[in-house]
N, C-alpha and C positions, 0 to 999 in steps of 0.2 A: 774021242769025245765030241759030241755035237756042240757047235758054237751058235749062240743066239746073240741078239743085241737088245739092250734096255736103255731107256732114257734115265739118266742119273742126275740131270740138272736142267732147269729151264731159266730163261731170262728174256726180258723185253725192254724196249725203250721207245718213247714217243718224244719228239722234239718239243721244247717248251711252248712254242707259239701255237696257241689253241684258238681256232676260229669256230665260234658257235654258228648256228644257222643264221641268227640275227646279224652277226658280223659279216657273214658272206652275202646275205641279202642286201645289206647296205653297200658293200663293195660292188656288187653287180648293178645296183640301182644307179651308182655313180657313173656307170658305163651305159646306162639306158636299158639294162636287162632286168625284166621284172620277174620276181619269184617270191615265195613266202615260206616262212618256217613251216606252216601247216602243210603246204604242198610237198615240201621235202620229206617231212616226217611221215606223212600218209603213204607216200610211194616207196620210201626206202627204209624208214626206221632210223635214219641218221639225224643226230642232233648237234654233232660237232665233229671236227677233224683237226689234225695237227699238221702244220706246214713247217718244213725245215727252212732255216735261213739260207740265203743264196750261197754262202761259202761253206755249207754243210753238204756232204755227199753221202751216198748209200753206205760207204765203208765206215763213215763216222757213226752213223746210227747202229750199224752192225757191231762196231767195237763195243759200244755201251751194252748192247744186249748180250754179246758174247761174254764179256767180263762178268756179268751177273749170272749167266748160265754156268760158267767155269767155277765161280765162287760157290754156287749151289751144289755143284758136283764135287767140290773139294779138290779141284785140280788146278795146276798151273798151265799157262798157255803152251809151254814146251812139252807137256805131257801128251798133247794132241798130235796124232799122226795122219789126220785127214780133215780137210776143211772144204765144205761145199756151201756155196752161197747161191740161193735162188733169188734172182733179181731180173727185172726188165728195164731198170734204170741204173746201169752200171756207172761207175765213176768216169771211165774212159772206154773207148773202143777196145783197147787192150793196154796193159795187162788186165787180167780178170780182177773183179772186185775182191774175190777170195784171196788172191795174192797180195793185193793192197791191204786187206784186213790182216793177213798173216804178218806183214811187216809191222803194222801198228800194234799187233798183239805181242810181237817179239818172239814169234815162233820161227824156227828154222828147220827145214827138212820135210815137213808134212806135205803130202800131196794136196794141192789146192786148185780148185776150179769152180767156175760158175755153171749154173743150170738155168736155161732160159725157157720156161714153160708158163710165163706170165703169172696169173693168179694161182696156178697149180704148182708153182716152182718149189715151194717148201715140201709139198707132198712128194713130188718127184725126187727132190734132193734127199729126203729122209729114206725113201725106198732104195735109192742108190747106195747110201751109206750103210743101210741094213744089209744089202747084198754083199758089199765089200767086207763088212765085218764077218758075216757068215762064211765068206770065202777065205778068211784068214789074212786078207791083204791090208787090213786096218784093225786096230783094237780100241781106239778112242777117237771118236769123230765129233767135230763141231759142225752142226748143221744150222744154217741161218737163212732167214728170209728178210730182205731189206729193200726198201723202196723210197724213192722221192718222186712220187707221181705228180706232185704239184708242178714239176718242171715241164710236163707234157700235156697239161690241161688247156683247153680252149675256154677262156673265161667269157666268151661270147655265146657259149652253148650251155644253157642252164640244165640241159638234160644229162650232161656228163660232168661238168665242173663241180657240181654239188656232191658228187658221189665219192670222190677219192681223197686220200690223205697219205701222209708219210709216216714211216715207222719201221721198226725192226724187231724180230723175235728170234730166239736161238735155243737150241737144245744141245746137250752133250749126250752122245750115244756111245755106250761102251759094250764090249764083248761080255757075255754072261753065260753061266751054265744053265740058267733058267730062262724060258721064253719071255721076251718083253714085247717086241713087235711080232704079232701073230700071223699077219698076212698083209700083202699089199696088192693093189690093182691099179694099173696105169693104162691110159689110152689117149689117142689123139685122132682128129679127123680134119685133115688139111683142106677139105672142100669148103670149110666155113671160115677161112682166114679173114674174109672181108667184114664179118659181123662185129669184130672187135680187133682193132689194129691201130698202129701208128704208121701210116703209109708213106714214110719218107726215109731218106738216107743221105749220107755225106759222100760227095764225090768232088775231088779237086778243090777241097776247102769250101765247097758250097753245099747248102742243104737242098737236095732235090726231092720234089714231092712235098707232101704235107707232114710236118714234124709233130703234129698234135694228135691226141687220142681221138679216134672215131669209133662210134658204137651204134649198132642197131639194137636198141634196148629190148624190143619185143622179141626179136630173134634170139638174143642171148638168154632171155628169161625162159623161153620155150625149150631151148636146147639144154639149159642148165638143169632145170627141174627133172628132165628125163634122164640125163646121163648121171646125175648125182645119185638118183635112186638105183640105177643099174650098178654103179660102182660100189655102192654101199652093200647091196645084196650079194654082189660077186665076192667082195672081201669077207663078208660074213660066212658065205658058203665055203670059201677056201679054208677058213679056220674052224669049220664045223660048228658055227655059232648061229644064233638068231638075233633079231633086234631086241628080244627080251633080255638078252645077256649084256646089252650095252648099258653102262652106267651113265655115260655122258656122250652126247653127240657134239663134236666140235667142228662145225662147218666153216668154210670160207666165209668171211664176214663181208658179203657183197651187198645184200639186200634182204631185209627182214622177210619180205614176201617169199623169196626163194627158200630161205631157211625154214619158214613155216610150212611151205609146201613139201619140202623134203622130209621134215619130221612127220607130217601127216601121212605121207606115203609109207613110212616105216612104222606107223602107228606108235610113235614116240611122243609123249606129252612135251610141251614147250619147257616145262620145268626140268627136263633132262637135256636141254640144249643150252650150251654156253653162248651167250649173246654179248658181244662187245661192240658191234657195229655202230650202236648209237653214240659211242664215245670217240671213235676214231675213223668212222667211215670205212670205205674199201681201201685197205692198204696192200692190195694185191698179194704178192708172195709172203708178205709179213703178217697177213691177217690170221692165219691158222696158228702160228707160234705165239703171236700176241694173245690170242684167246686162250691157248693152252697155258701159257704162263699165268694169265689172270685167274684161270681155274685152279691152278696149283697153289698160287700164293694166297688166294682167298680161302683155301681150305675146303673147296668143293671137290676137286679131283684129288683122291687119296690113293696111297699105295695099295696095290692089289685090285684096284678098280679097272674095268674095261672101257677103253675110250675108242670112239670111232671118229677119225679125222677124214675130212673130204674137201675137195676143192675143184673148181672149174675155171678155166681161163681162156684167153685168146689163143688161137692155134688151129682149131679148137682143141684144148687139152683138158683132161679131167682124170681124177684118181682118188683113191681112198687108202687109208692105213688103219688097220685094227691093231690095237696094242693094249698090253696090260701094264699099268703104271708101276 
């Protein structure tokens, strides 16, 4: 009998501290950095973001999102036999955030590891979990995207610090007799590592290089629009589907202009695109599962509908997942 994988539960979590554009504009003004709410909204579509308190880590956000996803799936933590966390802001160099999350959940024995594909992390993690379930090496997977990007922002650079926020999203993926995930498509191109990176590391207890996020916004925009369109078309072709079969496009919530351009290339109206970037900014690997959970819990994304998930991030990485809910 052929094995497939299906999403049986979703969950998400945003830390309580919410900063509107007005809040951030004032904070930056105190440092002599000028920007405006209008400037941010026009270029990004972002109106607010959430920042975690300093004693809160990615695993703490992941725990909240995971518990909600498990509850939605009707499972206990110990039922899970695979945990994958997509994150670029791990709690520690090691062990993995997935293992730390596992301990907080009270799960013993499940395989647990992190995936580092920056903003594409959740899409990569979901694809890996799907492959492992199809191969029969797992049956119930917890797939999470969790980030605390506020820790790596340069608040003297208004072109980047206004873009990002913290949060987590999670799904439970289970073995099924009927197809759920229909196709996946993953790629990377290491020639573009410098357009979006944190070019620093730790050596001998010291930070070497630059430990803050650096981005060439124009280069990222140009690359993102092209590769997202390619990945979307590739994953549709693999599943023998067309854009007309898609009920909801759930893209990485990076920038409303990128999302609009992607939808336009696929000839999808914006009322078929799940948009949450205005409320939490770019939460990197957490953004796709955050948007997915918002779509499910608001009653927009319904069982039986076809969803196209896609993301692009530093690396340069990109990918897409086509699934039936």
